[in-house]
N, CA, C and O of each residue as an XYZ file, in Angstrom:
832
protein
N       0.847     -1.191      0.000
C       0.000      0.000      0.000
C       0.883      1.242      0.000
O       1.781      1.366      0.833
N       0.628      2.181     -0.948
C       1.417      3.406     -1.046
C       1.002      4.434     -0.005
O       0.059      4.238      0.762
N       1.739      5.533     -0.010
C       1.445      6.591      0.944
C       0.165      7.323      0.555
O      -0.077      7.586     -0.623
N      -0.644      7.648      1.547
C      -1.884      8.379      1.283
C      -1.586      9.815      0.857
O      -0.571     10.373      1.273
N      -2.446     10.426      0.039
C      -2.230     11.830     -0.347
C      -2.369     12.753      0.863
O      -3.037     12.424      1.843
N      -1.723     13.911      0.771
C      -1.757     14.873      1.873
C      -3.155     15.375      2.189
O      -3.425     15.775      3.322
N      -4.055     15.360      1.199
C      -5.410     15.885      1.432
C      -6.172     15.069      2.483
O      -7.123     15.561      3.091
N      -5.747     13.819      2.689
C      -6.415     12.988      3.690
C      -6.136     13.474      5.110
O      -6.894     13.178      6.033
N      -5.041     14.224      5.280
C      -4.624     14.640      6.623
C      -4.507     16.159      6.731
O      -3.776     16.668      7.581
N      -5.228     16.885      5.870
C      -5.041     18.334      5.821
C      -5.683     19.052      7.000
O      -5.142     20.045      7.486
N      -6.818     18.568      7.462
C      -7.579     19.304      8.469
C      -7.248     18.839      9.877
O      -6.928     17.671     10.098
N      -7.328     19.772     10.836
C      -7.014     19.481     12.241
C      -8.240     18.856     12.908
O      -8.993     19.540     13.601
N      -8.432     17.567     12.698
C      -9.546     16.864     13.325
C      -9.039     16.139     14.574
O      -8.001     15.480     14.535
N      -9.763     16.263     15.659
C      -9.357     15.559     16.876
C      -8.230     16.254     17.606
O      -7.837     17.375     17.281
N      -7.723     15.551     18.604
C      -6.707     16.129     19.477
C      -5.310     15.907     18.906
O      -5.114     15.037     18.058
N      -4.335     16.696     19.372
C      -2.949     16.425     18.979
C      -2.511     15.050     19.479
O      -2.918     14.623     20.560
N      -1.697     14.368     18.708
C      -1.279     12.996     19.023
C       0.242     12.921     18.886
O       0.740     12.463     17.858
N       0.996     13.367     19.911
C       2.461     13.369     19.791
C       3.064     11.998     20.057
O       2.404     11.102     20.584
N       4.319     11.854     19.685
C       5.059     10.629     19.973
C       5.309     10.540     21.489
O       5.717     11.521     22.112
N       5.064      9.375     22.066
C       5.233      9.215     23.508
C       5.481      7.746     23.822
O       5.622      6.927     22.915
N       5.535      7.415     25.110
C       5.731      6.004     25.472
C       4.487      5.185     25.166
O       4.549      3.956     25.116
N       3.344      5.864     24.957
C       2.113      5.164     24.576
C       1.990      5.043     23.057
O       1.370      4.110     22.548
N       2.583      5.990     22.348
C       2.525      6.015     20.874
C       3.923      5.689     20.346
O       4.764      6.575     20.195
N       4.156      4.413     20.072
C       5.483      3.967     19.662
C       5.484      3.549     18.191
O       4.438      3.422     17.555
N       6.683      3.344     17.683
C       6.800      2.892     16.293
C       6.474      3.966     15.282
O       5.956      3.677     14.204
N       6.780      5.228     15.631
C       6.493      6.339     14.714
C       7.652      6.486     13.725
O       8.805      6.533     14.153
N       7.383      6.561     12.419
C       8.472      6.751     11.447
C       9.142      8.107     11.652
O       8.512      9.051     12.129
N      10.413      8.199     11.292
C      11.142      9.462     11.419
C      10.553     10.514     10.492
O      10.059     10.210      9.407
N      10.620     11.772     10.954
C      10.144     12.892     10.141
C      11.030     13.041      8.900
O      12.236     12.801      8.957
N      10.418     13.439      7.780
C      11.193     13.608      6.546
C      12.105     14.830      6.635
O      13.187     14.830      6.048
N      11.691     15.862      7.351
C      12.515     17.064      7.473
C      13.400     16.936      8.707
O      12.907     16.758      9.821
N      14.718     17.030      8.495
C      15.688     16.889      9.585
C      16.500     18.166      9.792
O      17.109     18.346     10.846
N      16.516     19.051      8.797
C      17.313     20.288      8.876
C      16.337     21.467      8.902
O      15.465     21.584      8.040
N      16.495     22.327      9.891
C      15.582     23.456     10.039
C      16.280     24.803      9.834
O      15.604     25.817      9.659
N      17.606     24.836      9.852
C      18.365     26.064      9.605
C      19.299     25.849      8.430
O      20.028     24.858      8.380
N      19.277     26.792      7.472
C      20.109     26.673      6.278
C      20.781     27.999      5.977
O      20.427     29.037      6.536
N      21.767     27.943      5.071
C      22.459     29.157      4.672
C      23.553     29.508      5.675
O      24.156     28.630      6.292
N      23.795     30.796      5.823
C      24.847     31.284      6.736
C      24.256     31.430      8.128
O      23.839     32.517      8.530
N      24.225     30.320      8.860
C      23.582     30.298     10.180
C      24.326     31.154     11.196
O      23.720     31.700     12.118
N      25.644     31.269     11.026
C      26.448     32.007     11.998
C      26.630     33.471     11.621
O      27.448     34.175     12.213
N      25.852     33.930     10.619
C      25.918     35.342     10.249
C      25.454     36.227     11.400
O      24.491     35.898     12.091
N      26.135     37.341     11.604
C      25.807     38.238     12.717
C      24.534     39.027     12.441
O      24.015     39.028     11.325
N      24.043     39.694     13.471
C      22.846     40.536     13.320
C      23.084     41.641     12.305
O      22.204     41.966     11.507
N      24.284     42.218     12.342
C      24.595     43.348     11.461
C      24.621     42.942      9.995
O      24.382     43.763      9.109
N      24.913     41.671      9.747
C      25.097     41.206      8.371
C      23.783     41.132      7.599
O      23.742     41.450      6.410
N      22.701     40.709      8.274
C      21.419     40.491      7.599
C      20.319     41.323      8.259
O      19.680     40.853      9.200
N      20.089     42.536      7.788
C      19.061     43.394      8.413
C      17.625     43.078      7.980
O      16.685     43.329      8.734
N      17.450     42.532      6.776
C      16.105     42.287      6.249
C      15.565     40.943      6.742
O      16.303     39.962      6.826
N      14.262     40.909      7.070
C      13.626     39.661      7.490
C      12.282     39.527      6.773
O      11.471     40.453      6.774
N      12.059     38.359      6.160
C      10.819     38.085      5.424
C      10.234     36.773      5.939
O      10.960     35.807      6.169
N       8.900     36.750      6.118
C       8.221     35.556      6.636
C       7.228     35.012      5.612
O       6.597     35.775      4.880
N       7.095     33.683      5.567
C       6.001     33.021      4.851
C       4.988     32.586      5.898
O       5.304     31.789      6.782
N       3.760     33.113      5.796
C       2.755     32.970      6.852
C       1.561     32.177      6.337
O       1.121     32.373      5.205
N       1.035     31.276      7.177
C      -0.140     30.479      6.807
C      -1.415     31.294      7.036
O      -1.528     32.022      8.022
N      -2.364     31.165      6.120
C      -3.653     31.850      6.253
C      -4.763     30.890      6.669
O      -5.930     31.277      6.720
N      -4.407     29.642      6.966
C      -5.422     28.647      7.310
C      -4.990     27.830      8.517
O      -3.802     27.687      8.807
N      -5.987     27.299      9.211
C      -5.721     26.336     10.286
C      -5.724     24.957      9.647
O      -6.757     24.499      9.158
N      -4.576     24.296      9.648
C      -4.456     23.042      8.912
C      -3.269     22.233      9.433
O      -2.558     22.659     10.343
N      -3.074     21.070      8.843
C      -1.911     20.234      9.126
C      -1.025     20.183      7.891
O      -1.505     19.983      6.775
N       0.271     20.366      8.106
C       1.241     20.313      7.003
C       2.177     19.143      7.265
O       2.838     19.097      8.303
N       2.236     18.208      6.345
C       3.032     16.992      6.551
C       4.523     17.302      6.497
O       4.944     18.311      5.930
N       5.310     16.418      7.095
C       6.763     16.601      7.097
C       7.326     16.501      5.678
O       8.354     17.107      5.375
N       6.655     15.739      4.808
C       7.081     15.640      3.401
C       6.940     16.989      2.700
O       7.823     17.403      1.949
N       5.803     17.683      2.957
C       5.582     18.995      2.344
C       6.593     20.015      2.864
O       7.084     20.850      2.104
N       6.900     19.947      4.152
C       7.886     20.861      4.743
C       9.261     20.666      4.118
O       9.949     21.631      3.786
N       9.648     19.413      3.965
C      10.955     19.113      3.371
C      11.008     19.560      1.912
O      12.023     20.084      1.454
N       9.920     19.352      1.191
C       9.857     19.750     -0.215
C       9.973     21.271     -0.362
O      10.682     21.761     -1.241
N       9.270     22.014      0.505
C       9.330     23.484      0.462
C      10.720     23.979      0.855
O      11.241     24.920      0.258
N      11.311     23.346      1.853
C      12.657     23.731      2.296
C      13.667     23.593      1.154
O      14.505     24.470      0.943
N      13.574     22.481      0.423
C      14.501     22.242     -0.690
C      14.274     23.269     -1.800
O      15.231     23.803     -2.359
N      12.999     23.546     -2.119
C      12.680     24.476     -3.210
C      13.196     25.886     -2.900
O      13.810     26.526     -3.753
N      12.944     26.364     -1.677
C      13.368     27.719     -1.299
C      14.891     27.808     -1.248
O      15.482     28.764     -1.748
N      15.517     26.805     -0.640
C      16.981     26.824     -0.506
C      17.664     26.752     -1.868
O      18.667     27.427     -2.099
N      17.124     25.937     -2.764
C      17.734     25.780     -4.093
C      17.686     27.091     -4.870
O      18.663     27.478     -5.512
N      16.529     27.779     -4.807
C      16.402     29.039     -5.554
C      17.316     30.114     -4.966
O      17.998     30.825     -5.704
N      17.328     30.231     -3.633
C      18.153     31.258     -2.996
C      19.641     31.003     -3.227
O      20.402     31.942     -3.458
N      20.057     29.744     -3.166
C      21.473     29.411     -3.368
C      21.897     29.705     -4.805
O      23.009     30.171     -5.051
N      21.004     29.430     -5.742
C      21.322     29.627     -7.162
C      21.379     31.110     -7.532
O      22.288     31.540     -8.242
N      20.399     31.897     -7.048
C      20.285     33.294     -7.474
C      21.062     34.258     -6.589
O      21.649     35.218     -7.087
N      21.073     34.013     -5.277
C      21.707     34.964     -4.365
C      23.063     34.482     -3.872
O      23.960     35.288     -3.628
N      23.215     33.161     -3.725
C      24.457     32.613     -3.169
C      24.203     31.997     -1.808
O      23.317     32.440     -1.076
N      24.981     30.972     -1.464
C      24.684     30.205     -0.256
C      25.030     30.947      1.030
O      24.529     30.590      2.096
N      25.878     31.974      0.951
C      26.274     32.715      2.157
C      25.636     34.098      2.224
O      26.125     34.975      2.935
N      24.553     34.294      1.491
C      23.912     35.616      1.480
C      22.587     35.638      2.237
O      21.877     36.643      2.210
N      22.245     34.528      2.918
C      20.969     34.475      3.621
C      21.037     33.444      4.741
O      21.943     32.613      4.791
N      20.071     33.517      5.626
C      19.893     32.516      6.687
C      18.411     32.176      6.731
O      17.578     33.029      7.039
N      18.089     30.922      6.421
C      16.685     30.479      6.388
C      16.398     29.590      7.586
O      17.228     28.772      7.982
N      15.206     29.763      8.162
C      14.811     28.944      9.313
C      13.372     28.466      9.127
O      12.465     29.272      8.914
N      13.171     27.153      9.207
C      11.818     26.579      9.188
C      11.273     26.678     10.607
O      11.864     26.139     11.542
N      10.147     27.366     10.767
C       9.677     27.741     12.100
C       8.694     26.745     12.716
O       8.363     26.863     13.896
N       8.228     25.778     11.947
C       7.277     24.804     12.495
C       7.906     23.415     12.485
O       8.724     23.091     11.624
N       7.507     22.607     13.456
C       8.054     21.259     13.594
C       6.915     20.232     13.559
O       5.886     20.432     14.204
N       7.090     19.147     12.820
C       6.009     18.142     12.712
C       6.016     17.180     13.903
O       6.669     16.138     13.861
N       5.275     17.540     14.975
C       5.192     16.671     16.158
C       3.983     15.740     16.108
O       3.990     14.684     16.741
N       2.949     16.121     15.365
C       1.680     15.391     15.370
C       1.810     14.104     14.553
O       2.237     14.138     13.399
N       1.444     12.983     15.145
C       1.566     11.676     14.479
C       0.293     11.381     13.684
O      -0.818     11.494     14.201
N       0.477     11.002     12.418
C      -0.642     10.638     11.543
C      -0.851      9.129     11.597
O       0.108      8.362     11.678
N      -2.117      8.711     11.551
C      -2.437      7.275     11.646
C      -3.185      6.799     10.403
O      -3.789      7.587      9.675
N      -3.126      5.485     10.186
C      -3.880      4.869      9.089
C      -4.427      3.525      9.562
O      -3.716      2.737     10.185
N      -5.688      3.277      9.260
C      -6.311      1.986      9.543
C      -6.192      1.148      8.274
O      -7.018      1.259      7.367
N      -5.163      0.314      8.217
C      -4.866     -0.426      6.984
C      -5.958     -1.450      6.700
O      -6.399     -2.186      7.584
N      -6.383     -1.473      5.431
C      -7.392     -2.438      4.981
C      -6.786     -3.247      3.842
O      -6.222     -2.681      2.906
N      -6.898     -4.548      3.918
C      -6.388     -5.397      2.840
C      -7.363     -5.380      1.670
O      -8.576     -5.487      1.848
N      -6.805     -5.245      0.471
C      -7.675     -5.169     -0.711
C      -7.413     -6.313     -1.690
O      -7.933     -6.294     -2.806
N      -6.619     -7.304     -1.292
C      -6.320     -8.409     -2.198
C      -7.440     -9.463     -2.150
O      -8.363     -9.367     -1.340
N      -7.341    -10.463     -3.027
C      -8.358    -11.505     -3.089
C      -8.325    -12.336     -1.804
O      -7.256    -12.677     -1.296
N      -9.489    -12.646     -1.301
C      -9.586    -13.438     -0.082
C      -9.348    -12.642      1.184
O      -9.153    -13.218      2.254
N      -9.364    -11.313      1.074
C      -9.095    -10.477      2.246
C     -10.331    -10.300      3.113
O     -10.237     -9.787      4.228
N     -11.500    -10.722      2.608
C     -12.738    -10.485      3.356
C     -12.741    -11.246      4.686
O     -13.414    -10.837      5.633
N     -12.001    -12.337      4.758
C     -11.968    -13.084      6.016
C     -11.086    -12.384      7.054
O     -11.301    -12.514      8.259
N     -10.071    -11.627      6.554
C      -9.123    -10.994      7.469
C      -9.577     -9.611      7.914
O      -9.189     -9.147      8.987
N     -10.395     -8.949      7.102
C     -10.807     -7.587      7.444
C     -11.818     -7.593      8.584
O     -12.673     -8.474      8.687
N     -11.688     -6.569      9.445
C     -12.603     -6.457     10.589
C     -13.500     -5.236     10.482
O     -14.256     -4.942     11.408
N     -13.426     -4.511      9.353
C     -14.275     -3.325      9.181
C     -13.900     -2.243     10.172
O     -12.734     -1.862     10.278
N     -14.907     -1.742     10.908
C     -14.647     -0.671     11.867
C     -14.363     -1.209     13.270
O     -14.290     -0.430     14.220
N     -14.204     -2.494     13.412
C     -13.850     -3.036     14.719
C     -12.349     -2.823     14.949
O     -11.534     -3.223     14.118
N     -11.985     -2.200     16.065
C     -10.570     -1.912     16.355
C      -9.959     -1.002     15.311
O      -8.888     -1.289     14.775
N     -10.654      0.119     15.016
C     -10.262      0.954     13.875
C      -9.187      1.987     14.200
O      -8.817      2.774     13.329
N      -8.673      2.005     15.438
C      -7.620      2.975     15.765
C      -6.369      2.606     14.974
O      -5.834      1.507     15.121
N      -5.903      3.541     14.125
C      -4.869      3.222     13.142
C      -3.462      3.158     13.705
O      -3.216      3.481     14.867
N      -2.540      2.729     12.843
C      -1.118      2.649     13.165
C      -0.409      3.895     12.608
O      -0.831      4.438     11.588
N       0.667      4.351     13.273
C       1.377      5.558     12.798
C       1.978      5.351     11.403
O       2.566      4.309     11.114
N       1.815      6.378     10.536
C       2.432      6.300      9.198
C       3.292      7.522      8.881
O       3.994      7.524      7.870
N       3.255      8.549      9.708
C       4.039      9.746      9.407
C       3.774     10.830     10.432
O       3.075     10.607     11.421
N       4.340     12.015     10.189
C       4.150     13.139     11.106
C       3.725     14.386     10.347
O       3.946     14.506      9.142
N       3.112     15.310     11.073
C       2.662     16.565     10.478
C       2.748     17.674     11.521
O       2.767     17.418     12.725
N       2.800     18.912     11.032
C       2.784     20.082     11.913
C       1.391     20.688     11.875
O       0.823     20.867     10.798
N       0.834     21.007     13.039
C      -0.469     21.666     13.115
C      -0.243     23.166     13.175
O       0.396     23.660     14.104
N      -0.757     23.896     12.197
C      -0.531     25.348     12.128
C      -1.843     26.106     12.280
O      -2.914     25.619     11.918
N      -1.726     27.311     12.827
C      -2.871     28.180     13.034
C      -2.855     29.309     12.006
O      -1.883     29.477     11.270
N      -3.923     30.067     11.964
C      -3.995     31.225     11.067
C      -2.954     32.253     11.509
O      -2.807     32.530     12.699
N      -2.240     32.811     10.543
C      -1.190     33.817     10.763
C       0.032     33.269     11.502
O       0.782     34.036     12.105
N       0.238     31.958     11.462
C       1.454     31.389     12.051
C       2.567     31.391     11.009
O       2.331     31.080      9.842
N       3.781     31.744     11.434
C       4.927     31.810     10.519
C       5.409     30.391     10.200
O       5.610     29.579     11.102
N       5.589     30.108      8.924
C       6.071     28.793      8.480
C       7.583     28.801      8.263
O       8.301     27.955      8.795
N       8.058     29.771      7.472
C       9.486     29.881      7.157
C       9.894     31.347      7.259
O       9.139     32.238      6.870
N      11.088     31.590      7.783
C      11.638     32.946      7.847
C      13.005     32.967      7.175
O      13.770     32.005      7.249
N      13.294     34.090      6.516
C      14.618     34.293      5.905
C      15.121     35.668      6.310
O      14.387     36.653      6.228
N      16.377     35.735      6.748
C      17.021     37.036      6.949
C      18.159     37.170      5.949
O      18.903     36.217      5.717
N      18.293     38.350      5.358
C      19.295     38.574      4.323
C      19.544     40.069      4.199
O      19.090     40.855      5.031
N      20.268     40.454      3.155
C      20.498     41.869      2.884
C      19.334     42.436      2.075
O      18.615     41.702      1.398
N      19.163     43.747      2.158
C      18.042     44.399      1.463
C      18.093     44.183     -0.044
O      17.055     44.177     -0.707
N      19.290     44.008     -0.586
C      19.442     43.866     -2.038
C      18.819     42.579     -2.564
O      18.523     42.481     -3.755
N      18.614     41.577     -1.685
C      18.119     40.270     -2.136
C      16.617     40.089     -1.891
O      16.123     38.961     -1.914
N      15.893     41.176     -1.657
C      14.461     41.068     -1.358
C      13.692     40.383     -2.483
O      12.856     39.520     -2.216
N      13.957     40.750     -3.731
C      13.228     40.177     -4.870
C      13.444     38.659     -4.955
O      12.514     37.917     -5.271
N      14.663     38.201     -4.674
C      14.955     36.764     -4.715
C      14.188     36.012     -3.619
O      13.693     34.907     -3.844
N      14.097     36.623     -2.435
C      13.387     35.982     -1.327
C      11.893     35.851     -1.650
O      11.286     34.814     -1.384
N      11.311     36.900     -2.221
C       9.882     36.868     -2.559
C       9.589     35.775     -3.590
O       8.586     35.068     -3.485
N      10.462     35.643     -4.576
C      10.268     34.608     -5.602
C      10.489     33.214     -5.018
O       9.779     32.273     -5.372
N      11.474     33.079     -4.122
C      11.732     31.781     -3.485
C      10.525     31.350     -2.651
O      10.144     30.180     -2.678
N       9.922     32.282     -1.911
C       8.739     31.954     -1.112
C       7.535     31.640     -2.005
O       6.703     30.805     -1.652
N       7.442     32.301     -3.151
C       6.353     31.999     -4.092
C       6.457     30.558     -4.573
O       5.452     29.855     -4.680
N       7.674     30.130     -4.859
C       7.879     28.747     -5.310
C       7.677     27.752     -4.177
O       7.119     26.675     -4.386
N       8.125     28.107     -2.985
C       7.980     27.206     -1.846
C       6.534     27.035     -1.415
O       6.159     25.975     -0.915
N       5.712     28.072     -1.604
C       4.311     28.002     -1.176
C       3.505     27.001     -2.000
O       2.451     26.545     -1.559
N       3.994     26.654     -3.199
C       3.306     25.648     -4.015
C       3.352     24.264     -3.376
O       2.536     23.403     -3.705
N       4.285     24.045     -2.481
C       4.440     22.742     -1.840
C       3.484     22.560     -0.656
O       3.313     21.448     -0.156
N       2.862     23.662     -0.210
C       1.978     23.600      0.953
C       0.512     23.577      0.524
O       0.162     24.136     -0.515
N      -0.347     22.932      1.319
C      -1.785     23.065      1.079
C      -2.270     24.429      1.563
O      -1.559     25.130      2.284
N      -3.475     24.796      1.163
C      -4.063     26.040      1.666
C      -3.421     27.281      1.077
O      -2.752     27.233      0.045
N      -3.647     28.407      1.770
C      -3.155     29.699      1.299
C      -2.062     30.211      2.229
O      -2.099     30.006      3.442
N      -1.092     30.880      1.624
C      -0.033     31.524      2.383
C       0.158     32.943      1.877
O      -0.245     33.273      0.762
N       0.774     33.778      2.700
C       1.152     35.122      2.253
C       2.571     35.408      2.716
O       3.040     34.853      3.709
N       3.250     36.289      1.976
C       4.613     36.678      2.311
C       4.579     38.047      2.969
O       3.962     38.982      2.458
N       5.257     38.153      4.118
C       5.255     39.396      4.884
C       6.691     39.871      5.059
O       7.565     39.097      5.449
N       6.932     41.159      4.767
C       8.237     41.774      5.006
C       8.199     42.369      6.409
O       7.417     43.277      6.690
N       9.043     41.851      7.276
C       9.033     42.260      8.682
C       9.596     43.666      8.847
O      10.465     44.099      8.090
N       9.074     44.378      9.869
C       9.610     45.696     10.208
C      10.762     45.586     11.203
O      11.359     46.590     11.590
N      11.066     44.353     11.612
C      12.118     44.151     12.610
C      13.465     43.885     11.942
O      13.538     43.519     10.769
N      14.518     44.078     12.716
C      15.878     43.890     12.205
C      16.244     42.421     12.291
O      16.426     41.892     13.388
N      16.357     41.749     11.141
C      16.730     40.336     11.113
C      15.793     39.493     11.963
O      14.575     39.667     11.919
N      16.375     38.568     12.748
C      15.585     37.707     13.632
C      15.461     38.288     15.039
O      15.008     37.595     15.949
N      15.855     39.544     15.232
C      15.743     40.166     16.554
C      14.297     40.573     16.814
O      13.463     40.555     15.909
N      14.011     40.941     18.060
C      12.662     41.390     18.437
C      12.535     42.896     18.370
O      11.535     43.447     18.830
N      13.534     43.586     17.804
C      13.558     45.053     17.788
C      13.244     45.575     16.393
O      13.729     45.050     15.390
N      12.410     46.635     16.350
C      12.143     47.278     15.064
C      13.413     47.980     14.581
O      14.306     48.289     15.369
N      13.474     48.223     13.282
C      14.704     48.742     12.680
C      15.152     50.067     13.292
O      16.335     50.248     13.582
N      14.206     51.001     13.490
C      14.571     52.311     14.021
C      15.127     52.176     15.444
O      16.130     52.798     15.795
N      14.446     51.344     16.261
C      14.883     51.158     17.639
C      16.235     50.459     17.692
O      17.079     50.777     18.530
N      16.435     49.489     16.774
C      17.704     48.756     16.733
C      18.874     49.702     16.459
O      19.899     49.648     17.140
N      18.711     50.571     15.452
C      19.802     51.488     15.103
C      20.088     52.474     16.236
O      21.244     52.813     16.488
N      19.032     52.935     16.921
C      19.236     53.867     18.049
C      20.000     53.189     19.183
O      20.954     53.752     19.721
N      19.575     51.974     19.544
C      20.232     51.255     20.633
C      21.666     50.868     20.267
O      22.559     50.889     21.114
N      21.874     50.516     19.003
C      23.228     50.155     18.562
C      24.164     51.357     18.628
O      25.310     51.242     19.062
N      23.660     52.515     18.193
C      24.486     53.725     18.246
C      24.790     54.138     19.684
O      25.834     54.728     19.963
N      23.865     53.822     20.595
C      24.073     54.163     22.007
C      24.843     53.074     22.749
O      25.029     53.170     23.963
N      25.290     52.047     22.042
C      26.039     50.919     22.626
C      25.227     50.215     23.717
O      25.757     49.855     24.768
N      23.925     50.026     23.447
C      23.043     49.389     24.426
C      22.692     47.953     24.051
O      21.871     47.328     24.724
N      23.301     47.412     22.982
C      22.943     46.068     22.514
C      24.012     45.051     22.881
O      25.210     45.332     22.867
N      23.534     43.870     23.207
C      24.418     42.735     23.499
C      24.089     41.649     22.493
O      22.972     41.131     22.488
N      25.044     41.294     21.637
C      24.783     40.371     20.536
C      25.025     38.931     20.957
O      26.002     38.619     21.638
N      24.106     38.055     20.533
C      24.215     36.621     20.835
C      23.731     35.850     19.619
O      22.545     35.549     19.490
N      24.669     35.534     18.723
C      24.303     34.829     17.493
C      23.469     35.719     16.588
O      23.886     36.822     16.235
N      22.288     35.235     16.211
C      21.441     36.002     15.288
C      20.418     36.876     16.021
O      19.538     37.456     15.384
N      20.522     36.976     17.349
C      19.620     37.848     18.102
C      20.431     38.893     18.856
O      21.647     38.769     19.001
N      19.745     39.920     19.332
C      20.396     40.988     20.093
C      19.549     41.299     21.315
O      18.331     41.448     21.219
N      20.208     41.396     22.470
C      19.515     41.744     23.709
C      19.848     43.176     24.087
O      20.941     43.667     23.803
N      18.905     43.836     24.726
C      19.138     45.196     25.206
C      19.815     45.123     26.562
O      19.325     44.458     27.474
N      20.955     45.814     26.693
C      21.671     45.821     27.974
C      20.846     46.555     29.020
O      20.239     47.588     28.740
N      20.837     46.015     30.202
C      20.126     46.656     31.299
C      20.896     47.880     31.783
O      22.126     47.879     31.817
N      20.158     48.919     32.158
C      20.815     50.132     32.670
C      21.178     49.966     34.145
O      21.918     50.773     34.707
N      20.644     48.905     34.768
C      20.966     48.630     36.176
C      22.250     47.818     36.241
O      22.650     47.197     35.257
N      22.891     47.824     37.398
C      24.105     47.043     37.573
C      25.088     47.746     38.473
O      24.736     48.636     39.248
N      26.336     47.321     38.350
C      27.371     47.898     39.204
C      27.646     49.347     38.814
O      27.567     49.716     37.643
N      27.965     50.149     39.804
C      28.326     51.552     39.564
C      29.780     51.601     39.149
O      30.660     51.123     39.864
N      30.024     52.183     37.988
C      31.383     52.317     37.498
C      31.885     53.712     37.786
O      31.252     54.698     37.409
N      33.016     53.798     38.450
C      33.603     55.111     38.816
C      34.561     55.588     37.731
O      35.149     56.663     37.855
């Protein structure tokens, strides 16, 4: 029996069903890499941030996530270069998908039980997303905005439902808006930690 189409598992029906000591034998997720490009690029290097946002409440399979990740990364690497951006997949497929296998070969009528004991076996994983939840984020230089928009357009074809691309007003992956970031940076009030920046506290030891 082949893999079921994604449309069978698109809607969020029922409760979340994560992998646990009660739910065993779950196949590995297809997506294993969530950060791509120049991951160690500093905050100063990539000021622009663009998000691909879901417009529907739905489930996105790990296969679709991996397919979109490859499509976006391939386009950005080809057009902009592999060290000109940092991409991050923001959702993780924790929800386990089940299937109640039915035999369809000759003589299977004796083995089938119909709806008796119909709780299915795990066949894959999916991410449950809400309306306006971010799916993928990219930080890069302002010059590569057109490439990012086209990459997200191509990547959105791999997902069910509707998505929109949003250009963030914040500096890279930080929580600070661009104007505030530049003011704090000029005042030497920022503490950098990888791709994020923290605001230094004005409290502390008195320096003479």
